[in-house]
N, C-alpha and C positions, 0 to 999 in steps of 0.2 A: 504494500500501500503506498502510493508516494506523499509525500509531505505536502499539505496544503496552506494556504492562508490562515495566520490567527488573525481570524477576521473580528473579534472582538478587541485585539489591540487595536486594529487599523480603523475601525469604527467604533472607538470608545464612548464617543456622546449618545449615540443610539444605544449601545449597549446599556449605559446608565439608566435610559428610561426605561429600558426592558427591566430591569433590576427594581427599578421604583415600582412598576408594576407588579412585580413580583411580590414586592413587599407589602402591596395594597391588598393582593389577594391572600397572602401568607396571615395577615392581620383579620381578615374578613371571614375565612372559611376553617371549619375544624382541619387540624394538621394530618389526621389520619385520612380523612376524607380526602383532602386536598393532594396528599401524596399517592392515596391510590388512584386518583385520576390522572396524575403526571404520568405515575406508571404504566397505566394503561393505554394512555393516548402514545406514547412511547414507544409501547410494544406494537401498537398497529403501525405505527411510523418506522419501524424497525431501527430504533435509534439505540445503538448498542451504548454509547455513552451515558444518556439519561436513564435507558434502563438500569444500568448498574447503580449511578447515583441515586435513583428513587427507592430501588430495592434496598441498598443500604440505609437511606433514610427511614424506610419504614421500619426495618429491623431496629434502628435506635430508638424508636417509637415503640418497641417491644409489640409491634403486632405479629400476631400469631403466623409462624412459616407456612402454615397451610393455607391460610388465607392469601397470602403473596404469591405462593405456588398456585393458586387455582383462580388466580384474576383473570388469567385470559377465558376462562369458562366460568364467570362470576355467576350468568345466569342460570347453568347448571348445578351451581355450588351456591345457590340463593340463600340458604340458611346461616351462612358464614357472613353475610352481609347485611346490614341494615336496610330499611325501607330507603332512607335517604342516600345510602350509598349507591344502592341497585338502581335509583332514579338517575343519579349523578353518573354512574358509569353508563348507562343508556344513553343519557344525553351527549356524554364526552365522545362517545363512540359514534353517533350519529352526526355531531358535527364535525368529527376529525374526518369522517368518510362522507363528507357533505356531496362530493361528486357523485356519488352512489347513491346516497340516501335521500339527498334534498330536505334533509330534516322535516319528517314527516309531522302533521298537525297533532297525532296521538302520542308521539313521544315529546312533543313538546306541552301538550297538555297535562301528561303525567308528571313530569318534570316540574312544571308549574304548581300542581296540585300538592304535591309531595315537597317540594323545596321553598315554596314562596317565590316572590317577585324578587325580592333583593339578592336571596342567596342564587337564584339561577341567573340573574344579571352577573353577580360575581363569579360564578363557576364558568360562564360562558367566557368571560376575561381572561379567567384561568385555562381554559382549554385553549383559547386562540393564542394566548402567551405558550402554553406548552407547544403547540404545533409551530410555532416561530422557531421557538429554541431547536427543537427537533432537526428544523429543514437547515438551521445553521451548524448543527453537529454532525448531522448526516452529510452534507454537499462538502463539508471542510474536513471530514474523517475525524473526527475528536475522539482521541482513543479513550476507550473505560478505564477508570483506576485498575481494574483487574489486571487489564494487559500493562498498563504502567507498572506494576508491582512486578512482572517479568522481566522487565528491561534492565 
């Protein structure tokens, strides 16, 4: 894998704005819910750097490893996830796959009913932010910490 641009150093000011948005959603949403959503979005986008980081963050929050392991199939492992987590994950998947899903009304209505207006708005910001971070990390081949430890 060839080395690519260090985009966050070269575009430091926009990166600082992204971090400000991250700070906002970190204060607005419960940490476990936010990290589950970040990890699921990163899994969908095949972002190794972010998958590694958010898995580690969930472990630091002492989230059960079974819950982390079954996140890609959360709908089949529904009893492990709260109603809010299930609604947030369904929303995150639909928004992340917008080109396929077009974010249907039933997904929106369910998320709104379970999460409420403010949480859904904040969650949408978080999902959009993670999709942006994933695109930076995948396109610039940011190495996950697990690989850096091998170097």
